[in-house]
N, C-alpha and C positions, 0 to 999 in steps of 0.2 A: 728233259734236262736234268743233267746229272749233275748240278751244282744249285744251290740258292743265292740269292743277292748277300745274305748274311755270310755265307761261305766264302763268297768271292771278296767281300769287303774284309773278312777276317785275314786273308791273305797277304793283304796289302800292309806295308811299314807304315807305323804312325807318321812318319815326317819325311818319307823317301818316294821315290816312283818305282815300281817294277815294270820289267819289259814284258810285253805280251807273251812272248815265247816262256819266259820263267814263270809267269802266271797261269798258261796254259798247262806246264808240267806240275805246277804246285797243287793244282784242281784234279789232275789226272785225265786230261783231255788229249785223246791220240787221233780220234778220226775228224774227217772233215766236216761232218755234221755238228760234232761236239763243238768244234773251234770256231763256224758259223753262227751258232747259239751265243757264244761268247761275246762275239763280234757285235751281235744285236743288243745285249744285255749292255755292253759297256757304251754304245752310243746312247741308248736311253738314259743310262746313270749321269751320264756326262750333261745329257740335256736338261734333266731334273736338279742338277746341282750337287749330287752326291759325289761325283768323281771329276778328277782333272784328267785330261791328256795330253801329251807333247810328244816330241820325237823321241823321248827317254824311255817313254812308258806310260803308265799310267797310276794314279796316285789318289788319295783321300782329299778331297776337297775341304776348306775349312770348316764347311757345313755350318756356317753361321745362321742360327734360328733352328735347326733341325734337331731334333730331340728324340732320342731311342726311345721306345716304349713298347710295352705290350698292350693290347686292345682287349678290354673286357665290355662286353653288351650286356643287357637284360632281356627278358623277354618283352618289354615294354618298348622296346626299340632305344632306349638310353645307352649311350656307349661312352665308355672313358678311356683314354691311352694313360696307363700305369707307368709312369717313367723309370726307367731301369738306376736312375740316380737317386731315386728316393725323393726326387720332389714332387709338386704337387699335382696332383691327378688333372688331366686335361679332357674338357667336355668335347666330343666329337659329334656333330649333327648328322643325321642319316646321308645328308646331300654330301658332305664332305669324308664320308669313308672310303670313296673311290675303290670301292669292291673288296675292301678288308673285311674278314671275318673275326667272329670272336676268337681270341687266343693267339691272333697271327702277331708277330713282330713285326713293328713298322717304324718309321720316320716320319715325324709331326711337326708341322710347323705353328706355332701359336699365331692365331689372327685377331684374338682379344684378350686383354689381360684381365686376370680376376680381380674380384672386389672384395670385401670384409666377408660376406658369406654366398660368393658367388665363385665358380671354378673357372680358371682359364679357358678359352675356346680354343680349337685348333682345327686344321685339315691333316689328313693322311697324305703324305709327299711321295711315301715309296713304301712298299711290302717288302720286308727283308726276309721273312721265313715264312711259309704257311704253317699253320698248327694243326688243320684238318685235312687229310689225305683220304679217309674213309670215314663213314657215320652211319648211324642208325638210322631210318627212315621208314615212313609209308608210303606206298604207291598211290596215286592219285591220277585221275584225268580231269583236266582243266581245257576246257572247250577242245580245241584239236592236239592239245599238247598232253605228251604224259610226263608226269614230274615225280620226284622224290620230295617229300617235304621232311625236313629231319624233325627227329623227337625231340633235339635239343633247341627249343625256341631261341635260344640265345643267338643261334646261326639264322641272321635274318634274310635267308632266301630260299629258293627251291633249286632243284638240280633238273636238267632236261634229260630224259631216259629214252634209248632207242625203242621203237616200235616193238622190238623182239623180247622186250620186257612186261610186255602188256599181260602174261600170263601171272605176273605176281600182283596183281590188282586184285584186292580182296578186303574183304571188310577188316576195320580197324582193330578190331578184339580178336582178330583170327591170327594174324602173323605180323612180323616188321621183316625189313630187308637190311642186309650190308650194301651199301652203296659205295663202290669206289670212285672217288673224284678222277675224270680222265683229263678235263679242262676248268681253269678256273676261269670266271668271268673277264672277259677282255674288251674294252670300249663298250659298245653296243649288243655285242655277243654274250649270251648268257653262259652259265656254267653248264657242264655236261659231264655226266656219269653213266655207269652201269651198274646192275644190280649184281652182286657176286654170289648171294645165296640167301634163302629165305632162314628166318629164325622163330622158334616156337616162342609164345607169350605166356602160356599158363600150363607148363609142362614140367614142374618141379623144381628143386634147386639147383639142378646140374644146368638144366635150362637158362635159370637165372645167372647163372655163372658164367655161361657162354655169353648171354646179353652183355654183362658187364665187361668181359675181356674184350669183348669185338666192340663196344662202345670206344674203347680206349685203346684200340690198335695194338692189343696184346695177344692175337691168335699167330702171328706169323711172325716171331721173334728170331732174328739171327742167332744162330748156332756159334757156340765160341769156339775159336780156333784151337786146332789142337796143339798141346803144348807141354813140353817137359818141365815140370816144374823143379825148381833148384833146391837144393837140401840146406839150409842153415848152417853155417859154418860154427863147428864146436869149439874153435879158438877164440879166447878172450869173454868167454859166457860166464856169467855169475852162477854158481849152482846153488839155487833156492829150493832144491827138493826137499830139504829137512824141514822147510818152512810151512807151518801149517795152512792149508789154502783149500778154499771153498767156491765151487761154482754156482752162481746164482741163476735158475732156469725160470722165467717168468711165462714162457712159451710152451705150449705142450706138442706143436706141429713138429714130425719128424725133419721137415725142411726149414726149420726156424734158423735165423742166422746166427753165426758164432758170437759169443759175448765173452767178455773178460772174466777172469777168476779174482779174488781178493784175499790177501794175507793180512794179519795183525800183529804186530809185535809189542811187548810190554814196554813202556817206558816211564821214568819217574817225573820226565818234565812234560809230558803230554802223550801224544799217539802217536805212532809210527805205521803208517797204512801202507800197504804195497798193492798196486793194481797192475796186473799182470794181462795183457792184450795178445791176443794171438798174432803171430810173427808172419803174417800175410805177406807182407812185404820181402821179407827174404826169401820168399819162394816165386815171387814174380819179378822178372826182370823190367825195369823202368823203361817203358817205353816199347817194350815187346807186344808180340800180336795179342796176347792175352789182356796185357795191361790195356792197350787202347781198346778194345772189347769192352771191359769192365767201365772203363772211363766214358764209352758210349752210353753204357747200361745206367752208370751213375746210382743206381737206388734198388735195393731189395724192396720187393712189392708185396704185401699182404693182401690176400685176397678172401680173409676169412678161416676157414679151416685148412688151407693151404698157402704157399707162397710161390713168388715167383723169384728164385734166388737171384742175388747179385753173382756170387762165388760158383765156380763149376764144382760138381760133386767131388771130383778128386781134389780141388784145392781147398774144399771144407773138410774133407777128411783127414787132409794131411796136417793142416793147420790146426784143426779144432783140440779142446781139451777134452780127456776123458779120465772119468775118476781112476786113480790107481794106475796110469800111465804119465810115463814124463815126456814133456814135449817143450819145444822151443817155445818161448815169448820174448816180448818186449816189456820190459818192467818199469815202475816208477817208486820210489819210495819217498812217499810224502810224510811231512813231520809237521804235526799241529800242536798247536799249544793247548793247555788245559780247557780253553775257551773254544776250540775250535777253529782259531786262525792258522791257516798257512803259513807257515815259517820258512822251510828249506824243502828242496826237491833234488831228487838226482834220478836220472834214466840210466839204462843198463839193458844189455842184450842177456837173456839170462835161460834157464832150463828150470821148468817147475814142476811139479807134480799134484795134481788135484785130490785131496781125501776124499771130498764127497760133495754132490749134488744139492743142492736146497731149491725145493719149489714152493708153490704157493700153499699146498696141503701140510707142507713142513712149519711153515712159518704161521699157520693160524694153528696148528696143534701146538707150538711153542707158546703162542700169545694165550691161549686157552688153559694152559698147563697151571697147576695150582704150584704156588712156589715151592712149597715143600712136599710135593708129591714124591713118594719112591718108587711109582711104578712109570716106565716110560712109554707114551703114546706108541702106536705102530707106526705112525707116520716119522717118528724121530728114532726109531731103531738102529736106522743106517746112520744117524748122525749123532750117536749117544757119545763118542770121545770128542766130539766138535762143537758140542752143544756151549762149553762157555765161550769158545771163538764166537759163534754166532752170537750169542747174547752181547758180547762186547761189541761186534760190529753193527750191530742195531742201536746200541748206545750210542756210539759214535755216529752213525748216520742221523740220528735224531738230534744232536748238536750241529752238526754241518747244517740240517735243514734250518733250525733258528739262525745260524748264521747267515746264509743263505736269504732268508725273508728279511731278516735285518737290513741285509744290503740293497734292497730293493728289489729282489724277485717275487713274482706274482704266483700264488698257488690258486686255483679255481676250483670249486667242486662240481665239475661239469664233466664228470668221466662218461664212458659210453653206456648207454643202457644194456641191462642184461636179457638179451634176445639171444634164443637158441639159434646156431648156425654162424654168429659172429667169430667164435672161436677166438684166434689169437688177435683179432683185428679190435677186441674189447679190451685188451692190453697195451698199455701206451708203451713205445721205446723208453729206454731207459735213459737216451741223452734228449729226447724231445727237440728234435732238431729244426723243426718246420715253424710252429706257432709261438706268439710272443709270451705265452703263459704255459704253466706246468699244471697238468690234471693233479688234484691234491690225492696223494695218496700216502698210505701210513707204511713206513719203512720197518716197522713191526709186523705186519701182516702180509705186505706184497712185496715179491721178490723185486719186480722194476721199480718201486719205489725206494728198496733199500739200495739197489745197485745205482740208481740215479745221482744219490747223495755222495756215494762212493766215486763216480765216474767223473762229475764235474769238476773236482779239485784238479785230477788229472789232467783234464781238457784245458783247465785254467793253466796248470804249471807249463804244458808244453808252449802255448800260445806265448806266456811271458818269456820261455827260454828263447824260443825260436826268434821273436821281436827282438831280444836282447842282443842275440847274435846276428841278426840281419839276415836270417835263412830264408829262401822263397817258400813260405808256407803258404796254405791256404786258411784264412781266419774265420770265424764265424761273427758276425756283428748282430747285436740285436738293439737297434737305437730306441731312446726313450719316446714314448707316444707324443703326439701332438697334444699341447696345454690346452687347445683351444676344444680339441674334440672330446679331451677328458672333462673339461669343464661343463660340455653338454650334456654327458652322464651323471655328473654332479647336479646341475638342475634339476634333471629328471627325478633324481632322487629326492631331492629336496622338495620337489613337487608331490611326492607321496609321503611325505613327513619323515623321512629319514633324517636322524640327527648326525650332521656332519662338521667336522672340525676341521676348517682349511688351514693351509700354511701362511705365513706372513704375508706374503705378496697377493694372497687371495685367490691362488689356483689350488686346486684339488690334485694331489698325486695319485697315480694308479694304486700305490700301496695303500693310501689312506681311504680310498674308496673301498678296496678289496676288504679290508679290516672292518669298515662300517658295514657294509653288505652282509658279512659272514654271520652278524646277530642280528639280521633283519627277517622277518616271515616272509619277504619276497625276495629271498637272497639269491635263487636260482635265476629268478628273470633280470635281476639287476645284474647278476655276473654276468649274463649272455650278453647285457648293452654293453659291460664293460670290456669286453673281450673283443669288440669292434676294434677300437682305437688303438688296441696294443700290435704293434709294428711285429712281422714275421721275422725270423732270422734269415739272414741273407751272407754268403759266402762272398768273400774279397780277399784281395792281395794284400791289403795293407792292415796292420793292426788298428784294432778298435775295441771301445767298450761292447760288452754283453750283459744287458741287464738282466735276463733271464737268468745267468749264471751268479749274478751279483759280481762281475768281473769288469773293473774299469780299463786296465790294459790291454788285454788281447786273450782271447780262446782259441785255440786251435784243435779240434776234435781229432781223435787217433785211436781210440780204444775199442772202435765199432767197425771194423774194415768190412766185416760182412754185410753191415746195413747200409753204409755209405762210400762211395769212392772217396769223397774228401778225406776220409779218415784213413784210406788208405795211401792216399799222396801224402799225407802229414807223417805216414810211416816211413815212406821211402825217404824223407828229409830227414827223421830220426836215423834211420839204418844208415844213410849216408855219413852223417854226424858221427855216430857212434864208430864206425868202421874206418873212415876216411880222415876224420877231423885230426887237424894238427893241434897238437897240446903245447906246442912251445915254437917260437919261431925259427928254430933250426936244431941241428942234431947237438951244435956246439953248446948249447944252453941246456944247463942239467936241472933247471928248476921247471917243472910241468905245471900246467894249468887243468884241474878236473873239468873240462869243458861239458862234461854231463851233468853237471848240477849247477844251481844259481852262483855256488862261491865264484864262479869264472867272470861272472857280469863286471864289466868295467876293468876287466884286466887284460884284455887281449887286444893287441893294436895289429896283428898280421892276420894274413889271409888265413882263413880256417881250411880250406881246399881250394884245389888247384881251379882256374875259371873253367877247364875242359871238362870237369866234372858237375859243375854247377850250371853250365850252359844248358845242358838238355831240360834241365827244371825251368830256367827261365824263361826258354824260348815256348817250353807247353803249357807255362801258368799265363795263358792269354785270355784275353776279354771272351772269346770265343768259348773256352773251357770254364769260364765264371758263369757265362749264359746258360752252357748246358745244364750244368750241375745245379744252378738255380732253378731252372726250367723243370728239370726231372724233380726236384723237391717239391715243387708247386704241382708237378702232375699227382705224384706219389701223395698227396694230399688230397686234391682232386677225386682220385680212385678210391680214397678211404670214405669220404663222403658219400660218394655214390653207393658203394656197398653198405653203407649205413643206410642212406636213405631209401633204398631199395629193401633192405630187410624189414626197415619200421613200416614202410608202405605194405608189402605183405602181412605183417603182423596184424593191421589196421582193416585190412580187406574183409575179415569175417565180422568186423563191428559196424558195417555199411547197415544205416536204418537204425541203430541204436543212439539211444540218448545218454551222454555222459558228462560228468563235471569235469571241465580243465579249468587251466589258468592262462590269463592271458600272457602271454610272452614277448609280444610285439605289436606296436600300432602304427600305423602308416595311413596316408590320406585316402587310399583306396578299401581300408577295412584292417582287420588286426588278426594276429596269429594266436592260436591257441594250441597249447599242449595238453593232450589228452593220455589217459593211462591206458594200458600199463606200461608201454615202451621207456619214455614217452616219445610219443609221436606228435608232430607239429601241423597241423593245418589252417587253412586262411576261411576266414568269414569275410566275405566280399560286402562293401556298403551297400551294394544294390540289394542285397538280401535283407537289409534292417528296414523293413518296409513302414514300422510303426513312427518314424520322425526323419526328418532332414537332419545328418549328422554333420558337425564340424569337425576338422582336424587341428588340435592343438599339439604342435609340434614340440614347445618347450615343456610341456605337461605331460608328453605321452598319454593321450586320451583322447576319445571321440566324445563330442556331446551333443546332445539332442536339442535341436532349437526350441522345440516346443515342449517337450516333458521334462529336458534337463538332465534324462538319463546319460551315464557316463560308462563308457569302457575303457578301462586305464589299466596299464602296465601292472600285472600282479594280481589282478582280481579273478576270484574263481567265477566260472560263468558256465551255465547247462548249455551244451551243442548237440546236435545230431550231426552224426556222419554221413553225407549223402553221397559221397563219390570219391572212389580211390583208384587213381591213375598211377598204376606201379612204374610203366615205363618212363613217364615224366617226372615220378616222385611228387605228385601233387593231390593233396587231399582237401576236399571241399567240404566246409562246416556251414552250419546254418544255427543261429542263436535260438533256444525256444524262449519266443516273447510270451508275455503275460497274456491269460485268458481276456477275450473281450476286447483286443488291441483294435484301433481303428488305422488303417492305412492313411499315412500322411500324405496329403496333396497339396503342395505350395501354389501360390496365386498363379494363374495361368493354366491350370488343370494339369500340370505335368506330376506325376508321381517321383517321389525321391528317388525310387531306382530309375526311372527314364534319365534322372539329371545326373546321376552316379555315373550312368552309362556315357553320357555326353562329355 
């Protein structure tokens, strides 16, 4: 079928019906077979109450009780529907999945309301969009059936294979296969697929990279359409080439995305910071074939030492900044008070010239340089004339970081481990667009940390500006974490005797917890607990607060169009404003308003642009677009997590059989997780391996307690473990606690061992 249910529904107006012929045209259906499949889909969707049909055509039903969500399953069989509207997650029992798989977009109907400490329950009514079209699996013979068993045990299914795939049946440690899904399960019919190819398991870094990209469906990417890039107009550009300008380069890969440059002007009343973004939107026509391709890709993807770029090579080359060369840019002047508060801003189309590039080696050399040293370290020789500017930028960034943290933003000391092969993956993106917290970075030594503090105010400025002018931007929201979830973390900390000062209402804030944990000897494991309640950033069409950037009004990302399509979208809006915006009601009015800056707010009572200029943006800024961009953002985060987990598992392989002292990083009813050096990598001690006693789980105290010997395993405790097994493909590491000599295996009344009961 050429369309998904989600694509079908997205074509329908919110409150009107669409004729079948127009729907067929919108979906690009021309053959008789395609139209028949549409007819079947419409009939089914009407029957389940998703759509309504009349003589005028088809339209959306009120959908009362139906909630759009994304399915998240665990290997234990527990499934939750994560609501797109940010509401409480819905528990889905296995008999209510209706053939939905992990990651699928679904419509859910609640069947049982939640309680104080119980999630609401529901069932899947309709699968909107499948997440899995191919997967990694191992071939098994089950009775008379040849099946593919997914490596991802969150996919609670197996896939029938044809008999011709029998030759792929091999021992599990020799090879895995890529399986293409030919048919999803329907009624009593199981899913079917075929083996596309076999992949090696232990054949070095290149083979591991192949496993990673295959697992995430990145092998057969669509090629970008051939396109002629536009040339930015020279008219009405501000010439900023005389302004001393630096380009910060945190990444080393030649495929790394484009990043903005920065300048700083002296001021008696504070700081005047310039942020210059590559003018990608001026080279790509909005709604062009290339723009639609970039919209579909949505994100640049880091694979470690290499990238899957968002922009085409030609576009990156044309729009990128090079030291010593003039280039078109979109710039903003940010005026800060001496305390670092953003006071005024103004945007412009500009021409800049980068004087020098700054990498991590240069910043490290500057940090280690003695104040009165007469010699210049080799890493700083190319920056000799720009050192005063760089030092002033670092000073400003540190001031802005203090302002951000004071406004409620959260920094956690949970950086990527230093593992060979991680490459650029170990360096956070400057805008940190995905998670609800920021990796703690020193602006004085990390280019990414320095650039972050300078870019976030630029995103805040555009968010406020486009919200004030009511233009169709894409905003980044970061809602405050759930108070009850934070209180659970606070209770766990109090159980560990961490001193906390709660607010007047008795609730703990994320910032208070982060500060309290920073001074604890269990800092890392407590911060790992704290990051769970922090909500990820989501993209939306309406202005809203962004706690991550300490922004209460609106944040619209635009400085990193080589990283995220959302930034390119907002650049399109900004370029349209700067080039086509009306700064007065008519030519008869002599007084103009500076629509490029915040001084215009509250003064404009006329249409800034003709409706025909805004219509393409309004129509394209749909629910489908937001789903796509948010989904690709989650995808990029999962890809990064998988790449890290594989690297950590590879590093742990040589340690099998060794005894190492680690730290308990999480406690659950089925066991506890331990971080072991050197990466650190996290493994599981299953409760069934604790044969010296029967252990009870005390969730509020984050500990397991022995019923007989009262031995405890608590969050943050040091524990000696043996690495028993490493499964690189599933990123699983099995550990066993080194028990005291002479222990007796505990056997409860009835003759069953603790291990037997744990398995039950």
